[in-house]
C-alpha positions in Angstrom: 152.9 191.3 127.2 152.0 191.5 124.0 148.7 189.9 123.1 147.9 188.1 120.5 144.4 188.5 119.2 142.6 185.4 118.1 141.0 185.8 115.0 137.1 184.4 115.1 136.6 181.1 113.2 134.3 181.3 110.6 131.4 179.1 110.0 132.9 177.1 106.8 136.5 176.2 109.3 133.7 174.9 112.1 132.1 173.0 109.4 135.6 171.3 108.1 136.3 170.9 111.6 133.4 169.0 112.8 133.7 166.7 109.8 137.2 165.8 110.1 136.2 164.7 113.7 133.1 162.3 112.6 135.4 161.0 109.8 138.1 160.3 113.0 135.4 158.9 115.0 133.7 156.3 112.6 137.2 155.1 111.8 138.4 154.4 115.2 135.1 152.3 115.7 135.6 150.4 112.4 139.1 149.5 113.3 137.8 148.2 116.8 135.0 146.3 114.9 137.3 144.7 112.5 139.9 143.6 115.3 137.2 141.6 117.3 137.1 138.7 114.9 140.7 138.7 114.5 141.1 138.6 118.5 138.6 135.4 118.7 140.3 133.4 115.8 143.6 134.1 117.8 142.0 132.0 120.4 140.8 128.9 118.7 142.9 126.2 119.0 145.2 125.8 116.0 145.5 122.2 115.0 148.3 122.1 112.1 150.0 118.4 111.7 152.8 117.7 109.6 153.5 114.2 108.0 156.9 112.9 106.6 157.1 111.7 104.5 153.5 112.2 103.0 154.1 109.8 100.1 156.4 107.0 99.9 157.5 105.2 96.4 159.3 101.5 97.1 160.4 98.9 94.7 160.9 95.4 96.3 161.8 92.1 95.2 159.3 88.9 96.3 160.0 88.0 100.0 162.1 91.4 100.7 161.6 92.9 103.7 162.2 96.6 104.5 162.1 99.4 107.0 162.1 102.7 107.8 161.1 105.6 109.8 157.9 108.0 109.7 157.6 111.3 111.4 154.3 112.9 112.8 155.0 116.7 113.8 152.5 118.4 116.1 152.5 122.5 114.7 149.7 123.1 117.2 149.5 124.7 120.4 147.9 121.7 122.3 148.8 117.6 122.5 147.1 115.1 119.9 147.2 111.9 120.1 146.4 109.3 117.2 145.6 106.0 116.8 147.6 104.4 113.7 146.4 101.7 111.3 147.0 100.6 107.9 144.3 100.4 105.3 144.3 99.9 101.3 143.5 102.7 98.9 142.4 103.0 95.6 141.4 106.0 93.2 138.3 105.9 91.4 138.0 109.4 90.3 140.1 111.6 87.6 141.6 113.6 90.1 143.7 111.1 92.1 141.8 111.3 95.3 142.8 108.3 97.0 139.5 106.5 98.9 140.8 104.2 101.2 139.0 101.0 102.3 139.4 98.2 104.8 141.8 95.4 104.2 139.1 92.9 103.9 137.0 95.0 101.0 139.9 95.0 98.9 140.9 93.3 95.9 143.7 91.0 96.2 145.4 92.3 92.8 146.7 95.7 94.0 146.5 95.3 98.3 149.2 96.1 100.0 148.0 97.0 103.7 148.6 93.6 105.4 152.3 93.8 104.3 153.0 97.0 106.7 153.8 97.2 110.3 153.6 100.0 112.1 155.1 100.8 115.8 153.9 102.2 118.2 150.2 102.4 117.2 148.7 104.2 119.6 150.6 108.0 120.7 150.3 111.6 121.6 152.5 114.6 120.3 153.0 117.5 122.6 152.8 121.5 120.9 155.8 121.6 118.6 157.3 118.0 119.0 157.2 115.2 116.4 156.6 111.3 117.0 159.2 109.1 115.3 157.4 105.9 114.5 159.1 102.4 113.1 157.5 100.7 109.9 158.0 97.5 108.5 157.3 96.2 105.0 157.4 92.2 104.1 156.2 91.4 101.1 155.0 87.7 100.7 157.0 85.3 98.3 154.1 84.7 96.1 153.4 88.4 95.9 152.3 89.2 92.7 154.3 91.5 90.5 153.3 95.1 89.6 151.6 97.8 91.9 150.0 97.3 95.5 148.7 100.5 97.3 148.5 101.1 101.3 148.7 103.7 103.3 149.8 104.4 107.4 146.8 106.3 108.9 146.7 108.3 112.0 143.5 108.9 113.1 142.7 111.7 115.6 140.9 110.4 119.1 138.6 113.7 118.4 137.6 115.2 115.3 139.0 118.4 113.7 139.8 120.2 111.0 143.3 120.1 110.3 146.1 121.8 108.0 148.6 118.5 107.3 151.0 117.9 104.4 149.4 114.3 104.2 146.6 112.8 102.1 143.7 113.5 104.0 140.5 111.7 103.9 137.6 113.5 106.3 139.5 113.5 109.6 142.0 110.9 108.6 145.7 111.7 107.3 149.1 109.2 106.2 151.4 108.2 104.3 150.3 106.5 101.1 152.8 103.6 100.2 153.2 102.8 96.4 154.8 99.5 96.5 155.9 98.1 92.7 157.1 94.1 93.0 159.8 93.5 90.3 158.8 90.7 87.5 156.8 90.7 83.9 154.1 93.0 84.2 151.5 94.5 81.4 152.3 98.0 80.5 149.6 100.0 78.5 148.0 103.7 78.7 146.0 105.8 76.4 144.9 109.5 75.8 141.3 109.1 76.1 140.6 113.1 75.7 142.7 115.3 74.4 140.7 118.8 73.1 139.9 122.3 74.4 137.5 123.2 77.0 135.1 124.3 74.0 135.0 124.0 70.7 135.4 127.2 69.8 136.6 130.0 71.4 135.7 133.8 71.5 138.7 134.8 73.3 141.7 133.3 74.7 143.1 131.9 77.1 142.5 128.6 76.2 142.1 125.4 78.4 143.5 122.4 77.2 142.3 118.8 78.4 144.4 115.9 78.3 143.3 112.5 79.8 145.3 109.8 80.1 143.9 106.2 81.4 146.4 103.6 83.1 145.6 100.3 81.0 148.4 98.1 83.2 149.1 96.6 86.5 151.4 99.9 87.9 150.7 103.0 88.3 152.3 105.3 86.1 153.8 109.2 85.8 153.3 110.1 82.2 156.1 113.3 81.5 155.4 114.8 78.7 154.8 118.3 76.8 151.9 119.7 74.7 153.0 122.0 71.7 151.0 124.6 70.4 151.6 126.0 66.6 150.0 128.4 64.4 148.7 128.1 61.0 151.7 128.3 59.7 153.5 125.8 61.5 155.0 127.8 63.8 155.8 126.9 67.2 153.9 129.2 69.5 154.2 127.7 72.9 155.5 124.4 74.8 153.4 123.6 78.2 155.0 120.9 80.2 152.4 118.3 81.7 151.8 118.2 85.6 153.9 115.6 87.3 151.0 113.1 88.8 151.0 109.0 89.2 148.0 107.2 87.3 146.3 104.5 89.3 146.7 101.1 87.3 142.8 100.6 85.8 142.3 104.5 86.5 142.2 107.9 84.3 143.8 111.5 85.5 142.5 114.8 84.2 145.6 117.3 83.3 144.8 120.9 82.6 147.4 123.1 80.5 146.3 126.8 79.9 147.1 128.6 76.7 147.8 132.2 74.9 146.0 135.7 76.3 142.7 137.2 75.6 142.9 138.6 72.0 143.7 135.7 69.7 142.9 134.6 65.8 143.6 131.8 63.7 143.3 128.0 64.1 145.8 126.3 66.6 146.6 123.0 66.4 147.9 121.1 69.7 150.5 118.0 70.1 150.8 116.0 72.7 153.8 113.8 73.5 154.5 112.1 76.5 156.8 108.5 78.0 155.8 106.7 80.1 156.4 103.0 82.0 158.8 101.5 84.2 161.6 102.6 82.1 159.9 105.5 80.4 160.4 103.7 77.0 156.6 103.9 76.2 154.8 106.4 74.2 151.7 108.4 74.2 150.9 111.0 71.6 147.5 112.8 70.5 146.8 115.8 68.1 144.0 118.5 68.0 142.9 121.7 66.5 141.0 124.8 67.9 139.7 128.3 66.8 139.8 131.1 68.4 138.0 134.2 66.5 136.4 137.0 68.4 133.1 137.3 66.0 131.1 139.8 68.0 133.9 142.1 67.6 134.6 141.5 64.0 130.8 141.9 63.2 130.8 145.4 64.7 134.3 146.0 63.2 132.7 145.1 59.4 129.3 147.1 60.0 131.2 150.0 61.3 133.5 149.8 58.0 130.5 149.3 55.8 128.4 152.2 57.6 131.6 154.1 57.2 131.7 153.1 53.4 128.4 154.2 52.5 128.5 157.2 54.5 131.3 158.1 52.5 129.4 158.0 49.0 127.0 159.5 50.2 128.7 162.6 51.3 130.6 162.5 48.1 127.5 162.5 46.3 125.6 165.4 48.1 129.2 167.3 47.4 129.0 166.4 43.8 125.2 167.8 43.4 126.2 171.4 45.4 129.2 171.8 43.4 127.3 171.2 39.5 123.2 171.7 40.0 121.6 170.5 37.6 120.9 172.6 35.0 117.5 173.7 33.8 116.4 174.3 30.4 114.1 177.5 29.7 110.7 175.8 27.9 108.3 179.1 26.7 105.1 178.3 27.1 103.1 177.6 23.5 100.0 179.5 23.5 97.0 177.9 22.5 95.8 178.9 19.1 92.6 178.3 18.0 91.9 176.6 15.1 89.0 177.4 12.9 87.1 174.9 11.4 87.7 174.4 7.6 85.0 175.2 5.1 83.3 171.9 3.5 
């Protein structure tokens, strides 16, 4: 039998093996620590609700009646019980957030909750199942033409933080009804703000802020674009306006992003949009803004000035070395004593 000699392991090799074992132990410990929160999170109850549809626009005549179906889908891992109710809503901020209010506290011009019925008004949805709810909308014969706004709200019997497809207010989720009653209405809107976020930009990109205020009797959804031109009138970009409803007597903010980090010069932005029942009304606005990297420009100018001055100094010194000044030999004139003249 051939005996293979075992070579002695050097101290350097021992240190490498020990260091590798320590790294492996630390890695295993970190993996175990990081996996603890994930397991705990996996054991928590997941409550995800899907509302179909999240919003429902309707156009009806005074005295009309319509019916339909709403769906509440329970994507969580436990049964959920809800109470269904109808509430009016208004929008008071510039982000389009619905604010639900009881029927008796809302102004009559835009109210619509009392027109809507829902069956059943109390139900339980098992995990992975859906509940079909029947609704009807009965418009009074003397209903005011224009917009009326309400929602079918599903309030859970126990508080939870839900992920849902429907608009949510605190622990409430539901379907928003936007009902347009036919008839003559007042339609008016204006561009209350159209400007860059800052008056002067050192670097891009630029946030262009647009605010449209609805002064009419019906919600509007302006469809338009923002076109950016350079100083020579060349078209640089066309930015589409996001499609959002604007509640009557409310304003809505829009933000569009233009450009990249390095930009120089004045730019002109022109806004144009259509709105109204027939999309035949226009909104127009224009603004000019500057983008100029002044700090970098100052540094570059100072560097150029320093380079030019340095060049002239170097050229002058080089000329002095090549053509040294000529020194003239002026012999000293001896001091000759003067003799006094005879009187």
